[in-house]
DRENPA-3360 file (N, C-alpha, C; in nm, 2 decimals, always signed):
BEGIN
1 = MSTLFLTR = -1.89/-1.73/-1.24/-1.89/-1.59/-1.25/-1.83/-1.54/-1.38 ~ -1.89/-1.43/-1.43/-1.83/-1.38/-1.56/-1.71/-1.29/-1.53 ~ -1.63/-1.28/-1.63/-1.51/-1.20/-1.62/-1.55/-1.05/-1.59 ~ -1.66/-1.01/-1.66/-1.70/-0.87/-1.64/-1.74/-0.85/-1.50 ~ -1.82/-0.94/-1.44/-1.86/-0.93/-1.30/-1.74/-0.92/-1.21 ~ -1.64/-1.01/-1.23/-1.52/-1.01/-1.15/-1.44/-0.88/-1.16 ~ -1.43/-0.82/-1.28/-1.35/-0.70/-1.29/-1.42/-0.58/-1.23 ~ -1.55/-0.59/-1.20/-1.62/-0.48/-1.13/-1.62/-0.49/-0.98;
9 = IFCMTLFF = -1.57/-0.60/-0.93/-1.57/-0.61/-0.78/-1.46/-0.53/-0.72 ~ -1.50/-0.46/-0.61/-1.40/-0.38/-0.54/-1.44/-0.38/-0.39 ~ -1.34/-0.42/-0.30/-1.36/-0.41/-0.16/-1.23/-0.37/-0.09 ~ -1.23/-0.29/+0.01/-1.11/-0.25/+0.08/-1.14/-0.26/+0.23 ~ -1.04/-0.30/+0.31/-1.05/-0.31/+0.45/-1.01/-0.20/+0.54 ~ -0.96/-0.09/+0.48/-0.90/+0.02/+0.56/-1.00/+0.07/+0.66 ~ -1.13/+0.08/+0.64/-1.22/+0.13/+0.74/-1.32/+0.03/+0.79 ~ -1.32/-0.08/+0.73/-1.42/-0.18/+0.78/-1.35/-0.31/+0.80;
17 = SSAASCFF = -1.32/-0.34/+0.93/-1.24/-0.46/+0.96/-1.31/-0.59/+0.92 ~ -1.44/-0.59/+0.91/-1.51/-0.71/+0.87/-1.52/-0.73/+0.72 ~ -1.49/-0.62/+0.65/-1.50/-0.63/+0.50/-1.38/-0.70/+0.44 ~ -1.40/-0.74/+0.32/-1.29/-0.81/+0.25/-1.19/-0.71/+0.20 ~ -1.07/-0.76/+0.17/-0.97/-0.67/+0.12/-0.92/-0.72/-0.02 ~ -1.01/-0.71/-0.11/-0.98/-0.76/-0.25/-1.04/-0.67/-0.35 ~ -0.97/-0.66/-0.46/-1.03/-0.59/-0.57/-0.97/-0.65/-0.70 ~ -1.03/-0.61/-0.81/-0.99/-0.67/-0.94/-0.95/-0.56/-1.03;
25 = INGTEVGN = -0.84/-0.59/-1.10/-0.79/-0.50/-1.21/-0.77/-0.58/-1.33 ~ -0.84/-0.55/-1.44/-0.84/-0.62/-1.56/-0.85/-0.78/-1.54 ~ -0.94/-0.81/-1.45/-0.97/-0.95/-1.43/-0.88/-1.02/-1.33 ~ -0.78/-0.95/-1.28/-0.68/-1.01/-1.19/-0.71/-0.96/-1.05 ~ -0.73/-1.05/-0.95/-0.76/-1.01/-0.82/-0.64/-0.96/-0.75 ~ -0.66/-0.86/-0.67/-0.55/-0.80/-0.59/-0.61/-0.79/-0.45 ~ -0.55/-0.86/-0.35/-0.60/-0.85/-0.21/-0.56/-0.98/-0.14 ~ -0.63/-1.02/-0.04/-0.58/-1.13/+0.04/-0.67/-1.25/+0.03;
33 = GAETCVAD = -0.74/-1.27/-0.07/-0.79/-1.40/-0.10/-0.94/-1.44/-0.07 ~ -0.96/-1.53/+0.02/-1.08/-1.60/+0.04/-1.18/-1.52/+0.12 ~ -1.21/-1.40/+0.09/-1.31/-1.32/+0.15/-1.43/-1.29/+0.06 ~ -1.53/-1.23/+0.11/-1.65/-1.19/+0.03/-1.63/-1.05/-0.02 ~ -1.65/-1.04/-0.15/-1.63/-0.91/-0.22/-1.77/-0.87/-0.27 ~ -1.81/-0.75/-0.26/-1.94/-0.70/-0.31/-1.92/-0.61/-0.43 ~ -1.98/-0.65/-0.54/-1.97/-0.57/-0.66/-2.06/-0.44/-0.64 ~ -2.04/-0.35/-0.74/-2.11/-0.22/-0.73/-2.26/-0.24/-0.75;
41 = DGREGKEK = -2.30/-0.36/-0.80/-2.44/-0.38/-0.81/-2.50/-0.46/-0.69 ~ -2.42/-0.48/-0.59/-2.46/-0.54/-0.46/-2.45/-0.69/-0.46 ~ -2.41/-0.76/-0.57/-2.39/-0.90/-0.57/-2.26/-0.94/-0.49 ~ -2.26/-1.05/-0.43/-2.14/-1.10/-0.36/-2.08/-1.21/-0.43 ~ -1.94/-1.23/-0.42/-1.87/-1.34/-0.47/-1.78/-1.40/-0.36 ~ -1.78/-1.53/-0.35/-1.70/-1.60/-0.25/-1.62/-1.71/-0.31 ~ -1.50/-1.68/-0.35/-1.42/-1.78/-0.41/-1.28/-1.77/-0.36 ~ -1.22/-1.88/-0.33/-1.07/-1.88/-0.30/-0.99/-1.86/-0.42;
49 = RNVNHKQH = -0.90/-1.77/-0.42/-0.82/-1.74/-0.54/-0.67/-1.73/-0.50 ~ -0.59/-1.76/-0.59/-0.44/-1.73/-0.57/-0.42/-1.58/-0.60 ~ -0.35/-1.51/-0.52/-0.33/-1.37/-0.53/-0.19/-1.34/-0.54 ~ -0.15/-1.25/-0.64/-0.02/-1.20/-0.65/-0.01/-1.06/-0.59 ~ +0.04/-1.05/-0.47/+0.05/-0.92/-0.40/+0.15/-0.83/-0.46 ~ +0.23/-0.87/-0.55/+0.33/-0.78/-0.61/+0.26/-0.69/-0.71 ~ +0.13/-0.72/-0.75/+0.07/-0.64/-0.85/-0.05/-0.56/-0.79 ~ -0.03/-0.50/-0.67/-0.14/-0.44/-0.60/-0.17/-0.30/-0.64;
57 = HAMPQIVN = -0.08/-0.23/-0.71/-0.11/-0.09/-0.76/-0.12/-0.08/-0.91 ~ -0.22/-0.01/-0.96/-0.23/+0.01/-1.10/-0.15/+0.13/-1.14 ~ -0.13/+0.23/-1.05/-0.06/+0.35/-1.07/+0.04/+0.38/-0.97 ~ +0.14/+0.45/-1.00/+0.24/+0.49/-0.89/+0.18/+0.58/-0.79 ~ +0.23/+0.56/-0.67/+0.18/+0.64/-0.55/+0.25/+0.78/-0.55 ~ +0.17/+0.89/-0.53/+0.23/+1.02/-0.53/+0.17/+1.09/-0.40 ~ +0.26/+1.16/-0.33/+0.23/+1.23/-0.21/+0.28/+1.38/-0.22 ~ +0.22/+1.47/-0.15/+0.27/+1.60/-0.13/+0.36/+1.61/-0.02;
65 = LGRELVRI = +0.48/+1.66/-0.04/+0.58/+1.67/+0.07/+0.63/+1.81/+0.06 ~ +0.57/+1.90/+0.14/+0.62/+2.04/+0.14/+0.58/+2.10/+0.00 ~ +0.68/+2.16/-0.06/+0.67/+2.22/-0.20/+0.69/+2.12/-0.31 ~ +0.71/+1.99/-0.27/+0.74/+1.89/-0.38/+0.63/+1.79/-0.38 ~ +0.62/+1.72/-0.50/+0.55/+1.60/-0.51/+0.65/+1.49/-0.51 ~ +0.62/+1.38/-0.44/+0.71/+1.26/-0.43/+0.63/+1.14/-0.47 ~ +0.70/+1.06/-0.56/+0.62/+0.94/-0.61/+0.72/+0.82/-0.61 ~ +0.65/+0.71/-0.63/+0.72/+0.58/-0.66/+0.71/+0.57/-0.81;
73 = NPAKNCIE = +0.83/+0.54/-0.87/+0.83/+0.50/-1.01/+0.85/+0.35/-1.01 ~ +0.74/+0.28/-1.04/+0.75/+0.13/-1.03/+0.83/+0.07/-1.14 ~ +0.85/+0.14/-1.25/+0.93/+0.08/-1.36/+1.08/+0.08/-1.32 ~ +1.12/+0.17/-1.24/+1.26/+0.18/-1.20/+1.28/+0.14/-1.05 ~ +1.17/+0.12/-0.98/+1.17/+0.09/-0.83/+1.25/+0.20/-0.76 ~ +1.21/+0.32/-0.78/+1.28/+0.43/-0.71/+1.18/+0.53/-0.66 ~ +1.23/+0.62/-0.58/+1.15/+0.74/-0.53/+1.20/+0.86/-0.62 ~ +1.10/+0.93/-0.67/+1.13/+1.05/-0.75/+1.06/+1.17/-0.69;
81 = YSQNGGRS = +1.11/+1.29/-0.72/+1.04/+1.41/-0.68/+1.03/+1.51/-0.79 ~ +0.93/+1.60/-0.78/+0.90/+1.70/-0.88/+0.88/+1.84/-0.80 ~ +0.94/+1.94/-0.85/+0.93/+2.07/-0.79/+0.85/+2.16/-0.88 ~ +0.79/+2.11/-0.99/+0.71/+2.19/-1.09/+0.58/+2.12/-1.11 ~ +0.51/+2.07/-1.01/+0.38/+2.02/-1.03/+0.37/+1.89/-1.10 ~ +0.48/+1.82/-1.12/+0.48/+1.69/-1.19/+0.51/+1.69/-1.34 ~ +0.55/+1.81/-1.38/+0.59/+1.82/-1.53/+0.72/+1.75/-1.56 ~ +0.81/+1.74/-1.46/+0.93/+1.67/-1.47/+0.97/+1.61/-1.34;
89 = WVMRCSNS = +1.04/+1.50/-1.35/+1.07/+1.42/-1.23/+1.22/+1.39/-1.22 ~ +1.27/+1.39/-1.10/+1.42/+1.37/-1.07/+1.43/+1.25/-0.97 ~ +1.52/+1.16/-1.00/+1.53/+1.05/-0.90/+1.59/+1.09/-0.77 ~ +1.53/+1.05/-0.66/+1.58/+1.09/-0.53/+1.64/+0.97/-0.46 ~ +1.59/+0.85/-0.47/+1.63/+0.74/-0.40/+1.61/+0.61/-0.48 ~ +1.72/+0.54/-0.50/+1.71/+0.41/-0.57/+1.81/+0.31/-0.50 ~ +1.75/+0.23/-0.41/+1.83/+0.14/-0.33/+1.75/+0.00/-0.32 ~ +1.80/-0.10/-0.39/+1.73/-0.23/-0.39/+1.73/-0.30/-0.25;
97 = SYGTFRDL = +1.81/-0.25/-0.15/+1.81/-0.31/-0.02/+1.67/-0.29/+0.05 ~ +1.60/-0.19/+0.01/+1.47/-0.16/+0.07/+1.36/-0.25/+0.02 ~ +1.38/-0.32/-0.09/+1.28/-0.40/-0.15/+1.21/-0.32/-0.26 ~ +1.09/-0.37/-0.30/+1.01/-0.31/-0.40/+0.92/-0.21/-0.33 ~ +0.92/-0.08/-0.37/+0.83/+0.02/-0.31/+0.69/+0.00/-0.36 ~ +0.60/+0.00/-0.26/+0.46/-0.02/-0.29/+0.37/+0.10/-0.26 ~ +0.39/+0.17/-0.15/+0.30/+0.28/-0.11/+0.38/+0.38/-0.03 ~ +0.34/+0.50/-0.03/+0.40/+0.61/+0.05/+0.29/+0.68/+0.13;
105 = LVYGRELL = +0.33/+0.73/+0.25/+0.24/+0.81/+0.33/+0.32/+0.91/+0.41 ~ +0.28/+1.04/+0.40/+0.34/+1.14/+0.48/+0.27/+1.13/+0.62 ~ +0.35/+1.11/+0.72/+0.29/+1.09/+0.86/+0.37/+1.18/+0.95 ~ +0.31/+1.29/+0.99/+0.38/+1.39/+1.07/+0.50/+1.45/+0.99 ~ +0.62/+1.44/+1.04/+0.74/+1.49/+0.97/+0.81/+1.38/+0.90 ~ +0.75/+1.26/+0.89/+0.82/+1.14/+0.83/+0.75/+1.10/+0.70 ~ +0.83/+1.04/+0.62/+0.77/+0.97/+0.50/+0.78/+0.82/+0.52 ~ +0.67/+0.76/+0.52/+0.66/+0.61/+0.54/+0.65/+0.54/+0.41;
113 = ACTSKGLY = +0.72/+0.43/+0.39/+0.71/+0.36/+0.26/+0.69/+0.21/+0.29 ~ +0.58/+0.16/+0.23/+0.56/+0.01/+0.23/+0.64/-0.04/+0.12 ~ +0.72/-0.15/+0.16/+0.80/-0.21/+0.06/+0.78/-0.36/+0.07 ~ +0.84/-0.44/-0.02/+0.83/-0.58/-0.01/+0.91/-0.64/+0.10 ~ +0.99/-0.56/+0.17/+1.06/-0.60/+0.29/+1.01/-0.54/+0.42 ~ +0.90/-0.47/+0.41/+0.84/-0.42/+0.54/+0.81/-0.27/+0.53 ~ +0.80/-0.21/+0.64/+0.77/-0.07/+0.65/+0.90/+0.01/+0.68 ~ +0.93/+0.11/+0.60/+1.05/+0.19/+0.61/+1.01/+0.34/+0.63;
121 = VSTNDGRS = +1.10/+0.41/+0.70/+1.08/+0.55/+0.73/+1.19/+0.64/+0.68 ~ +1.16/+0.76/+0.63/+1.25/+0.86/+0.59/+1.23/+0.99/+0.66 ~ +1.33/+1.05/+0.71/+1.32/+1.18/+0.78/+1.39/+1.29/+0.70 ~ +1.44/+1.25/+0.57/+1.51/+1.35/+0.49/+1.44/+1.35/+0.35 ~ +1.31/+1.35/+0.35/+1.23/+1.37/+0.23/+1.24/+1.26/+0.12 ~ +1.28/+1.14/+0.17/+1.29/+1.03/+0.08/+1.42/+1.01/+0.02 ~ +1.52/+1.07/+0.07/+1.66/+1.05/+0.02/+1.72/+0.92/+0.06 ~ +1.68/+0.88/+0.18/+1.72/+0.75/+0.23/+1.61/+0.70/+0.33;
129 = FAPRCTNT = +1.61/+0.57/+0.36/+1.51/+0.51/+0.45/+1.58/+0.42/+0.55 ~ +1.51/+0.41/+0.66/+1.55/+0.32/+0.77/+1.44/+0.22/+0.80 ~ +1.47/+0.10/+0.84/+1.36/+0.01/+0.87/+1.28/+0.06/+0.99 ~ +1.15/+0.05/+0.98/+1.06/+0.09/+1.09/+1.00/-0.04/+1.15 ~ +0.95/-0.13/+1.06/+0.89/-0.26/+1.10/+0.91/-0.36/+0.98 ~ +1.00/-0.45/+1.00/+1.03/-0.55/+0.89/+0.99/-0.69/+0.94 ~ +0.90/-0.70/+1.03/+0.85/-0.83/+1.08/+0.74/-0.88/+0.99 ~ +0.77/-0.91/+0.87/+0.66/-0.96/+0.78/+0.61/-1.10/+0.81;
137 = SSYGDFLN = +0.69/-1.18/+0.89/+0.64/-1.31/+0.93/+0.52/-1.30/+1.02 ~ +0.51/-1.19/+1.10/+0.40/-1.17/+1.20/+0.29/-1.10/+1.13 ~ +0.32/-0.99/+1.06/+0.21/-0.90/+1.01/+0.18/-0.93/+0.86 ~ +0.26/-1.00/+0.79/+0.24/-1.02/+0.65/+0.31/-0.91/+0.57 ~ +0.29/-0.91/+0.44/+0.34/-0.81/+0.35/+0.26/-0.68/+0.36 ~ +0.33/-0.57/+0.39/+0.27/-0.44/+0.40/+0.23/-0.40/+0.25 ~ +0.10/-0.37/+0.23/+0.05/-0.33/+0.10/+0.02/-0.18/+0.09 ~ -0.05/-0.13/+0.19/-0.07/+0.02/+0.19/-0.10/+0.07/+0.33;
145 = LQDAGTEL = -0.09/+0.20/+0.35/-0.10/+0.27/+0.47/-0.21/+0.37/+0.47 ~ -0.27/+0.40/+0.58/-0.37/+0.51/+0.59/-0.35/+0.58/+0.73 ~ -0.35/+0.71/+0.73/-0.35/+0.79/+0.85/-0.49/+0.80/+0.90 ~ -0.52/+0.74/+1.02/-0.65/+0.75/+1.07/-0.66/+0.84/+1.20 ~ -0.58/+0.94/+1.20/-0.59/+1.04/+1.31/-0.50/+0.99/+1.43 ~ -0.56/+0.92/+1.52/-0.49/+0.87/+1.64/-0.41/+0.74/+1.62 ~ -0.43/+0.68/+1.50/-0.36/+0.56/+1.47/-0.33/+0.55/+1.32 ~ -0.23/+0.46/+1.30/-0.19/+0.44/+1.16/-0.25/+0.30/+1.12;
153 = LANTSKGL = -0.31/+0.29/+1.01/-0.37/+0.16/+0.96/-0.28/+0.11/+0.85 ~ -0.27/-0.03/+0.85/-0.19/-0.09/+0.75/-0.27/-0.21/+0.69 ~ -0.29/-0.21/+0.56/-0.35/-0.33/+0.50/-0.23/-0.42/+0.46 ~ -0.24/-0.54/+0.51/-0.13/-0.63/+0.48/-0.18/-0.76/+0.42 ~ -0.10/-0.85/+0.38/-0.14/-0.97/+0.32/-0.21/-1.06/+0.43 ~ -0.19/-1.03/+0.56/-0.26/-1.11/+0.67/-0.38/-1.03/+0.73 ~ -0.42/-0.92/+0.67/-0.53/-0.85/+0.72/-0.50/-0.70/+0.75 ~ -0.60/-0.64/+0.83/-0.59/-0.50/+0.87/-0.52/-0.49/+1.00;
161 = YYSRNEGR = -0.42/-0.41/+1.02/-0.35/-0.38/+1.14/-0.36/-0.24/+1.18 ~ -0.34/-0.20/+1.31/-0.33/-0.06/+1.35/-0.21/-0.05/+1.44 ~ -0.16/+0.07/+1.44/-0.04/+0.11/+1.52/-0.07/+0.24/+1.59 ~ -0.03/+0.25/+1.71/-0.04/+0.38/+1.79/+0.10/+0.43/+1.82 ~ +0.20/+0.37/+1.76/+0.34/+0.42/+1.79/+0.42/+0.44/+1.66 ~ +0.36/+0.50/+1.57/+0.42/+0.54/+1.44/+0.46/+0.42/+1.36 ~ +0.40/+0.31/+1.37/+0.43/+0.19/+1.29/+0.54/+0.10/+1.34 ~ +0.58/+0.12/+1.47/+0.69/+0.04/+1.52/+0.64/-0.10/+1.56;
169 = SWVRR = +0.51/-0.11/+1.60/+0.45/-0.24/+1.63/+0.30/-0.23/+1.59 ~ +0.24/-0.34/+1.57/+0.10/-0.35/+1.51/+0.02/-0.45/+1.58 ~ -0.12/-0.42/+1.58/-0.22/-0.50/+1.64/-0.32/-0.53/+1.54 ~ -0.36/-0.66/+1.53/-0.46/-0.69/+1.43/-0.60/-0.64/+1.46 ~ -0.66/-0.58/+1.37/-0.80/-0.52/+1.39/-0.90/-0.62/+1.37;
% end
């Protein structure tokens, strides 16, 4: 396979449980490995690859939280907020005990954060977080979240999971 072909491959599992969960950024695969990925020209690739899950985001995650924008600053591994549409940012939370921040999701009145140590929840706009689900041995590393209406979806290093109790427990899809 050519490098150009590999960099164009993109597949996500959030809505298709049988689909692969891998994609490529600058020739580096990000996902969970030995699945089939379909390129935008329809070709498939099936190769087992070593994957570095720590490099799963190319850009920081940003969410709307009331009148504020809240984001992950990956360079500082902290949560920042902006009250002026993103023109300037102020640090809100920097605590290494949560692990490396990966993804944010506003879910009801809570702010959920995927980290390298599991799923954490904030009820104070990201000032502090409490563990919601840190059982990564069962579910794998939490990579990203999606609000699917009646359930919460999590793409993990072990596949796609859903929760119907705000992320306290998960079932493999």
